[in-house]
C-alpha positions in Angstrom: -19.2 75.6 -11.6 -16.9 73.3 -10.2 -18.9 70.2 -11.3 -19.2 71.6 -14.5 -15.1 72.0 -14.7 -14.8 68.6 -13.4 -17.1 66.9 -15.9 -15.0 69.0 -18.9 -11.7 68.0 -17.5 -12.8 64.4 -17.5 -14.5 64.8 -21.1 -10.7 66.6 -22.4 -8.9 63.5 -20.6 -11.4 61.2 -22.0 -10.8 62.7 -25.4 -7.2 62.8 -24.3 -7.1 59.0 -24.5 -9.6 58.4 -27.3 -6.8 59.8 -29.8 -3.6 57.6 -28.1 -6.2 54.4 -28.9 -7.0 56.0 -32.1 -2.7 56.2 -32.8 -2.1 52.8 -31.3 -5.2 50.8 -33.6 -3.7 52.9 -36.4 -0.2 51.6 -36.3 0.9 49.0 -38.3 1.5 45.6 -37.1 4.2 43.1 -38.6 2.7 40.3 -40.5 2.8 36.9 -38.8 4.8 34.5 -40.8 3.5 31.3 -41.4 5.8 29.7 -38.8 3.9 31.7 -36.5 0.3 30.9 -37.2 1.1 26.9 -36.9 2.8 27.9 -34.0 -0.1 29.7 -32.4 -3.0 27.2 -32.9 -4.6 25.9 -30.0 -3.7 22.1 -28.6 -7.3 21.3 -29.3 -6.9 22.4 -32.9 -3.5 20.6 -33.3 -5.1 17.1 -32.3 -8.5 18.2 -34.6 -6.0 18.1 -37.6 -4.0 14.7 -36.8 -7.3 13.0 -36.5 -8.1 13.7 -40.2 -4.2 12.4 -41.2 -2.5 9.3 -41.5 0.0 8.4 -38.6 2.9 8.8 -41.0 1.9 12.6 -41.8 1.3 13.5 -38.2 4.5 12.0 -37.0 5.9 14.2 -40.2 4.7 17.3 -38.8 7.5 17.5 -36.3 9.6 19.1 -38.9 6.8 22.1 -39.4 8.3 24.1 -36.0 10.2 23.4 -32.7 6.7 24.2 -31.3 5.4 21.0 -33.6 8.5 19.0 -33.0 6.7 16.6 -30.4 3.7 17.6 -30.7 2.4 14.3 -32.9 3.4 12.3 -29.5 0.2 14.0 -28.2 -2.4 12.5 -30.5 -4.8 10.7 -29.6 -5.3 8.8 -32.8 -3.1 6.1 -33.6 -4.2 4.1 -36.9 -1.4 1.8 -37.9 -1.6 -0.4 -41.3 0.6 -2.4 -42.5 0.1 -2.2 -46.3 1.4 1.9 -46.2 3.8 1.8 -48.9 7.5 2.7 -47.2 10.1 5.1 -49.1 13.6 6.6 -47.9 11.4 9.7 -47.1 8.9 7.8 -45.1 9.4 7.7 -41.1 7.5 4.6 -41.5 9.7 1.5 -40.9 9.7 -1.9 -43.1 9.5 -3.3 -40.2 5.9 -3.2 -39.0 6.0 -4.3 -35.4 8.8 -2.2 -34.4 7.0 0.9 -36.2 4.1 0.2 -33.7 6.6 -0.3 -30.8 8.7 2.9 -31.6 5.7 5.2 -32.1 3.8 3.8 -28.9 7.2 4.4 -26.5 6.5 8.3 -27.6 2.8 8.4 -27.1 2.2 10.9 -24.3 -1.7 11.3 -24.3 -2.9 10.3 -21.5 -6.4 8.6 -23.5 -6.5 7.4 -26.7 -9.5 7.7 -28.6 -8.2 5.3 -31.7 -6.3 2.4 -31.8 -6.1 0.2 -35.0 -3.9 -2.1 -36.4 -5.2 -2.7 -39.8 -4.0 -5.3 -42.5 -1.3 -6.9 -40.0 -0.2 -10.3 -40.9 -0.4 -12.3 -37.6 0.8 -15.8 -36.9 1.7 -17.3 -33.4 5.2 -15.8 -32.2 3.5 -12.3 -32.9 0.9 -13.1 -30.1 2.4 -11.5 -27.1 3.6 -8.4 -29.2 0.1 -8.3 -30.2 -1.0 -8.9 -26.1 1.2 -5.7 -25.3 -0.3 -3.7 -27.6 -3.7 -3.9 -26.6 -2.3 -3.5 -23.0 -1.4 -0.2 -24.4 -4.6 1.0 -25.5 -6.2 -0.6 -22.2 -4.3 1.3 -20.3 -5.0 4.4 -22.3 -9.3 4.1 -22.1 -9.5 3.6 -25.8 -12.8 4.0 -27.3 -12.3 3.1 -30.5 -10.4 -0.3 -31.3 -9.6 -1.8 -34.2 -7.9 -5.5 -35.4 -7.6 -6.2 -38.5 -5.8 -9.0 -38.7 -5.0 -11.6 -41.8 -3.5 -14.8 -41.5 -3.0 -17.5 -44.4 -4.0 -20.4 -42.5 -6.7 -20.4 -39.9 -5.3 -22.2 -36.9 -3.4 -19.4 -36.3 -6.0 -17.4 -34.9 -5.5 -14.7 -32.3 -7.1 -15.8 -29.5 -7.9 -12.3 -26.8 -6.9 -12.1 -23.4 -9.5 -12.1 -20.7 -8.7 -8.1 -19.9 -9.5 -7.3 -23.9 -13.0 -8.6 -23.1 -13.1 -6.0 -20.2 -12.7 -2.7 -21.5 -14.7 -0.3 -19.9 -14.5 2.5 -22.2 -14.7 0.8 -25.2 -17.4 2.7 -27.4 -16.7 0.8 -30.8 -15.2 -2.8 -31.8 -13.5 -4.3 -34.9 -12.1 -7.5 -34.7 -11.1 -10.2 -37.6 -9.3 -13.5 -37.5 -10.0 -14.1 -33.6 -11.1 -16.9 -32.0 -13.2 -16.5 -28.6 -12.3 -18.6 -25.5 -15.1 -20.8 -24.4 -16.3 -19.7 -21.0 -15.8 -15.9 -21.8 -16.9 -13.3 -19.3 -17.3 -10.1 -21.4 -18.1 -6.8 -19.9 -18.4 -3.9 -22.2 -20.6 -1.4 -20.6 -20.0 1.7 -23.1 -19.8 -0.7 -26.3 -22.4 0.6 -29.1 -20.7 -0.6 -32.3 -19.5 -4.4 -32.9 -18.3 -5.7 -35.7 -16.4 -9.3 -36.5 -15.6 -10.5 -39.2 -13.8 -14.2 -40.3 -14.3 -14.5 -36.3 -14.7 -18.1 -34.4 -17.1 -17.7 -32.0 -20.1 -20.2 -30.9 -24.2 -19.8 -29.6 -22.8 -19.2 -25.9 -20.1 -16.5 -27.5 -22.6 -14.4 -28.8 -25.0 -14.6 -25.8 -22.2 -13.8 -23.5 -21.3 -10.5 -25.5 -24.7 -10.0 -25.8 -25.7 -9.9 -22.5 -21.9 -7.9 -21.7 -22.9 -5.0 -24.1 -25.8 -3.6 -22.3 -26.0 -0.4 -24.5 -25.1 -2.1 -27.8 -27.2 -1.0 -31.0 -25.1 -2.3 -33.9 -23.9 -5.8 -34.1 -22.2 -7.1 -37.8 -20.9 -10.4 -38.3 -19.0 -11.0 -41.7 -18.0 -14.8 -41.8 -18.4 -16.0 -38.3 -18.6 -19.7 -38.1 -19.2 -22.3 -35.9 -22.1 -19.7 -35.0 -25.7 -21.7 -35.8 -28.0 -20.0 -33.9 -28.5 -16.0 -33.6 -30.4 -15.2 -30.4 -30.5 -11.8 -29.5 -33.0 -10.8 -26.4 -31.2 -7.5 -25.7 -33.6 -4.5 -26.1 -30.4 -1.8 -27.0 -29.5 -3.9 -30.2 -31.4 -2.1 -33.1 -29.4 -2.9 -36.1 -28.0 -6.2 -37.2 -26.1 -6.6 -40.4 -24.5 -10.2 -41.7 -22.6 -10.9 -44.4 -20.8 -14.0 -46.6 -22.2 -17.1 -45.7 -20.1 -17.8 -42.4 -23.2 -19.5 -40.4 -22.8 -23.7 -41.3 -26.0 -25.0 -40.7 -27.7 -21.8 -39.5 -31.2 -22.8 -38.0 -32.8 -19.7 -37.1 -32.2 -16.0 -36.0 -34.1 -14.8 -33.3 -34.4 -11.0 -32.5 -37.6 -9.6 -31.3 -36.7 -6.3 -30.7 -34.4 -5.4 -33.8 -35.2 -2.4 -36.4 -33.0 -2.7 -39.3 -31.7 -6.3 -40.3 -29.2 -6.1 -43.6 -28.3 -9.8 -45.4 -25.6 -9.1 -48.1 -22.4 -11.4 -49.5 -22.1 -14.6 -51.2 -23.6 -17.4 -49.0 -22.2 -21.3 -49.4 -24.4 -24.1 -50.0 -24.2 -25.1 -46.4 -25.3 -21.3 -45.3 -29.1 -21.6 -45.1 -30.8 -19.5 -42.5 -34.6 -18.8 -41.4 -36.1 -15.9 -39.8 -37.4 -16.9 -36.7 -38.8 -13.5 -34.8 -38.0 -10.4 -36.0 -41.5 -8.9 -35.5 -40.2 -5.0 -34.7 -38.4 -4.6 -37.8 -38.9 -1.3 -39.8 -36.6 -1.4 -42.7 -34.6 -4.8 -44.2 -31.9 -5.1 -47.2 -31.7 -8.3 -49.2 -29.0 -7.9 -51.1 -26.8 -11.6 -51.0 -25.9 -14.3 -53.7 -26.8 -17.7 -52.7 -24.9 -20.8 -54.2 -27.7 -23.3 -53.8 -31.1 -24.6 -55.8 -33.0 -23.9 -52.5 -33.0 -19.7 -53.5 -36.4 -19.8 -54.7 -37.6 -21.3 -51.0 -35.5 -19.0 -49.2 -36.1 -15.6 -50.9 -39.9 -16.3 -50.7 -40.0 -17.1 -47.0 -37.6 -14.7 -46.4 -40.5 -12.0 -47.5 -42.9 -14.3 -45.7 -41.4 -13.2 -42.4 -41.0 -9.3 -43.8 -44.1 -8.8 -44.5 -45.0 -6.0 -41.7 -41.4 -4.0 -42.7 -42.2 -0.7 -44.0 -38.7 0.0 -46.0 -37.5 -3.0 -47.9 -34.5 -2.6 -50.1 -33.8 -5.5 -52.8 -30.6 -6.4 -54.6 -29.5 -7.4 -58.3 -29.5 -11.3 -57.6 -32.1 -11.5 -55.1 -34.6 -9.5 -58.0 -33.3 -12.3 -60.2 -34.7 -14.7 -58.0 -38.3 -12.9 -57.9 -38.6 -12.8 -61.3 -37.9 -16.5 -61.6 -41.0 -16.8 -58.9 -43.0 -14.6 -61.0 -42.5 -16.3 -64.0 -43.6 -19.5 -62.4 -46.7 -17.7 -61.4 -45.5 -18.3 -57.6 -48.0 -16.1 -55.6 -46.2 -13.3 -53.9 -46.7 -12.4 -50.1 -48.4 -9.2 -49.7 -46.6 -7.0 -47.9 -46.9 -3.4 -45.4 -43.7 -2.2 -47.5 -44.1 2.0 -47.9 -40.7 2.5 -49.1 -38.9 0.1 -51.9 -35.5 0.3 -53.0 -33.9 -1.7 -55.6 -30.1 -1.7 -56.1 -30.0 -3.6 -59.3 -29.8 -2.7 -63.2 -33.2 -2.6 -65.0 -32.7 -5.5 -67.7 -35.0 -7.9 -69.2 -34.2 -10.4 -66.3 -35.3 -7.9 -63.9 -38.5 -6.5 -65.0 -40.7 -10.0 -63.9 -38.7 -9.4 -60.3 -40.2 -5.8 -60.3 -43.4 -6.9 -61.2 -43.4 -9.1 -58.4 -42.5 -6.9 -55.9 -45.0 -4.2 -57.3 -47.9 -7.1 -56.8 -46.8 -7.6 -53.0 -46.3 -4.0 -52.4 -49.6 -3.2 -51.9 -49.2 0.1 -50.2 -46.4 1.2 -51.6 -45.6 5.4 -51.7 -42.1 5.9 -52.4 -40.2 3.8 -55.0 -36.4 4.4 -55.3 -34.5 2.5 -57.9 -30.4 2.9 -57.6 -29.1 1.4 -61.4 -26.0 -0.7 -60.5 -24.2 -3.4 -63.4 -24.9 -6.3 -64.3 -24.7 -9.2 -61.7 -24.2 -12.3 -62.7 -26.7 -15.0 -62.2 -26.3 -18.8 -60.6 -29.4 -19.9 -62.5 -30.8 -19.3 -65.7 -34.3 -18.0 -66.7 -35.7 -19.3 -69.9 -35.1 -16.2 -72.7 -37.6 -16.6 -74.9 -40.5 -16.3 -72.0 -38.9 -13.4 -70.4 -39.3 -11.5 -73.2 -42.3 -12.4 -73.7 -43.2 -11.3 -70.6 -41.7 -7.8 -71.1 -43.0 -7.4 -74.4 -46.7 -7.5 -72.5 -45.8 -4.9 -69.9 -47.8 -2.0 -71.1 -50.6 -4.7 -70.4 -49.8 -4.7 -66.6 -52.0 -1.5 -66.7 -54.3 -2.1 -63.7 -53.1 -4.8 -62.3 -50.9 -3.2 -59.3 -53.0 -1.9 -55.9 -50.0 0.4 -55.6 -50.2 2.1 -58.6 -53.7 2.9 -58.2 -54.1 4.3 -55.1 -50.4 4.9 -53.2 -47.5 5.7 -54.7 -46.6 8.9 -55.2 -43.0 9.3 -55.8 -40.1 7.5 -57.9 -36.3 8.2 -57.9 -34.4 6.8 -60.7 -30.7 7.5 -59.5 -27.5 6.5 -61.9 -29.6 7.3 -64.9 -27.0 7.7 -68.4 -26.8 7.0 -71.7 -25.1 3.7 -71.3 -27.9 2.6 -68.8 -30.8 4.0 -71.2 -31.8 1.0 -72.1 -35.3 -0.1 -73.9 -36.1 -1.9 -70.4 -35.9 0.9 -68.3 -37.4 3.4 -70.7 -40.8 0.8 -70.9 -40.6 1.0 -67.4 -40.6 4.3 -66.7 -43.4 4.5 -69.3 -45.4 2.1 -67.7 -45.0 3.9 -64.6 -46.2 7.2 -65.4 -49.2 5.9 -67.5 -50.6 4.0 -64.7 -49.7 5.5 -61.4 -52.9 7.6 -60.4 -51.8 9.0 -57.6 -48.3 9.9 -58.8 -46.6 13.6 -57.7 -43.2 13.2 -58.6 -40.7 11.3 -61.1 -37.1 12.3 -60.3 -34.4 10.9 -62.6 -31.0 11.7 -61.3 -28.6 11.3 -64.6 -24.8 10.6 -64.1 -23.2 12.3 -66.5 -19.5 11.9 -65.5 -17.7 10.7 -69.0 -16.5 7.2 -69.5 -13.3 5.6 -69.0 -10.9 7.0 -70.7 -12.4 10.5 -71.8 -11.6 13.5 -69.4 -15.1 15.3 -70.6 -18.6 14.3 -72.0 -18.6 13.9 -75.9 -21.6 16.0 -77.9 -22.8 13.1 -79.2 -23.2 11.4 -75.8 -25.1 14.3 -74.6 -27.3 14.8 -77.3 -28.5 11.6 -77.0 -29.2 12.3 -73.4 -31.1 15.0 -74.0 -33.0 12.9 -77.0 -34.1 10.7 -74.3 -35.4 13.3 -72.0 -37.6 14.7 -74.7 -38.7 11.4 -75.1 -39.7 10.7 -71.2 -41.5 13.8 -70.9 -43.9 13.3 -73.8 -44.7 10.1 -72.1 -48.4 9.9 -71.4 -49.2 10.1 -67.6 -52.2 9.2 -65.6 -51.2 11.5 -63.1 -52.8 14.8 -63.7 -50.2 16.2 -61.1 -47.5 14.0 -61.7 -44.0 15.8 -62.5 -40.9 14.6 -64.4 -38.1 16.1 -63.0 -34.2 15.6 -64.3 -31.4 16.4 -62.0 -28.0 16.4 -63.4 -25.4 18.5 -62.5 -24.3 21.0 -64.6 -21.1 21.8 -64.0 -20.2 18.0 -65.2 -21.3 19.3 -68.6 -18.0 20.4 -70.8 -16.9 20.0 -74.2 
């Protein structure tokens, strides 16, 4: 009886608590004002927001609330760009060095993830100032450092102090308009990405950098003069990008552990290079222009060295050089390429080059064509010979082993009314009619309105639909071949 009474009392008390709790929950709470919501943000969220904003907008957040008055001083992302617009409403000062000094004095963050100085016109008088800024970054354990200098005279290059070569926390480094000293000792134990543009350096400097960066993965070189031999014996460096013919009388590129290689930009007459050992490559991109009569020999030698690479990308100018080789009857090196990517328009000038690559890539399984605008050629092909060659396009039937056995997928990206030329349509018709193992051809249509138009014209869309019907009617050598036109319907409006 007592036990029952106790339990009953407990139940009654519990019921009373429930009623009180329900009453509290049903009580209407006053809504928080936007200012309260901003004030209530955790520090981690605020810093995350700061990482996406230009520094001038980060400074302006001081007007949001009392708490945010000095919140910007705790940001770990300091990105200074000397070309930012200045007006009376901006916090930025027209005196860029004074602006940087002012922000750094107020910065209270114990660490800095990003420290960028970009588009800063440098001369020797600013050397001490730049040293002080980099000392600040060193003291805050910078992880991402970008020193994007510009100079009107090549002799006014920034020569970094020795401490810059020993930043222990550095993960990413970008340098421009700098000069490496002889006998430099490099210790970048955490560096993974390095980009150097318009930099004066020697073969020994590069060797010191590679040996002093044990976890370096990506190396990018843009116009690095006095560098003759690129020797990378590190097993960690997997990606090499070099551009714009910075190598004066270059001799060799020796990187036996490299997985990815990209050559781009415009190369000068003196910029001749040779691939010595790139035996581990799995992907390579050749998208450059060479202003020399030796372009045919250079490109053929490059393809010889890339015979074992499974993914190859060819740019527009290089494809035109291959057209010249095809027209001259130069034998193509047989390649193990399985994925071929072409970044070029498909006009009469590129079709012979495409034939050259198809003949070379006997194991090709996937062909991707990124349609681009026409690129200028530094040499001339005989127009009549090219036209005769292209007129015989459909007679190529049965001449390519990859089409008979391996090619399963074709993607054409950037197809539009203006790019749907007769040469592109002829290539599509040829591939559908000769690829016996083809499973899918995906044509990704670009439906953006032309310049000056706010929407597509009905006539343009009608013409595009007519082209689609024609393509879908082409005869297919493979019974399993599926043709898919992929275009964003939200772009279609009248």
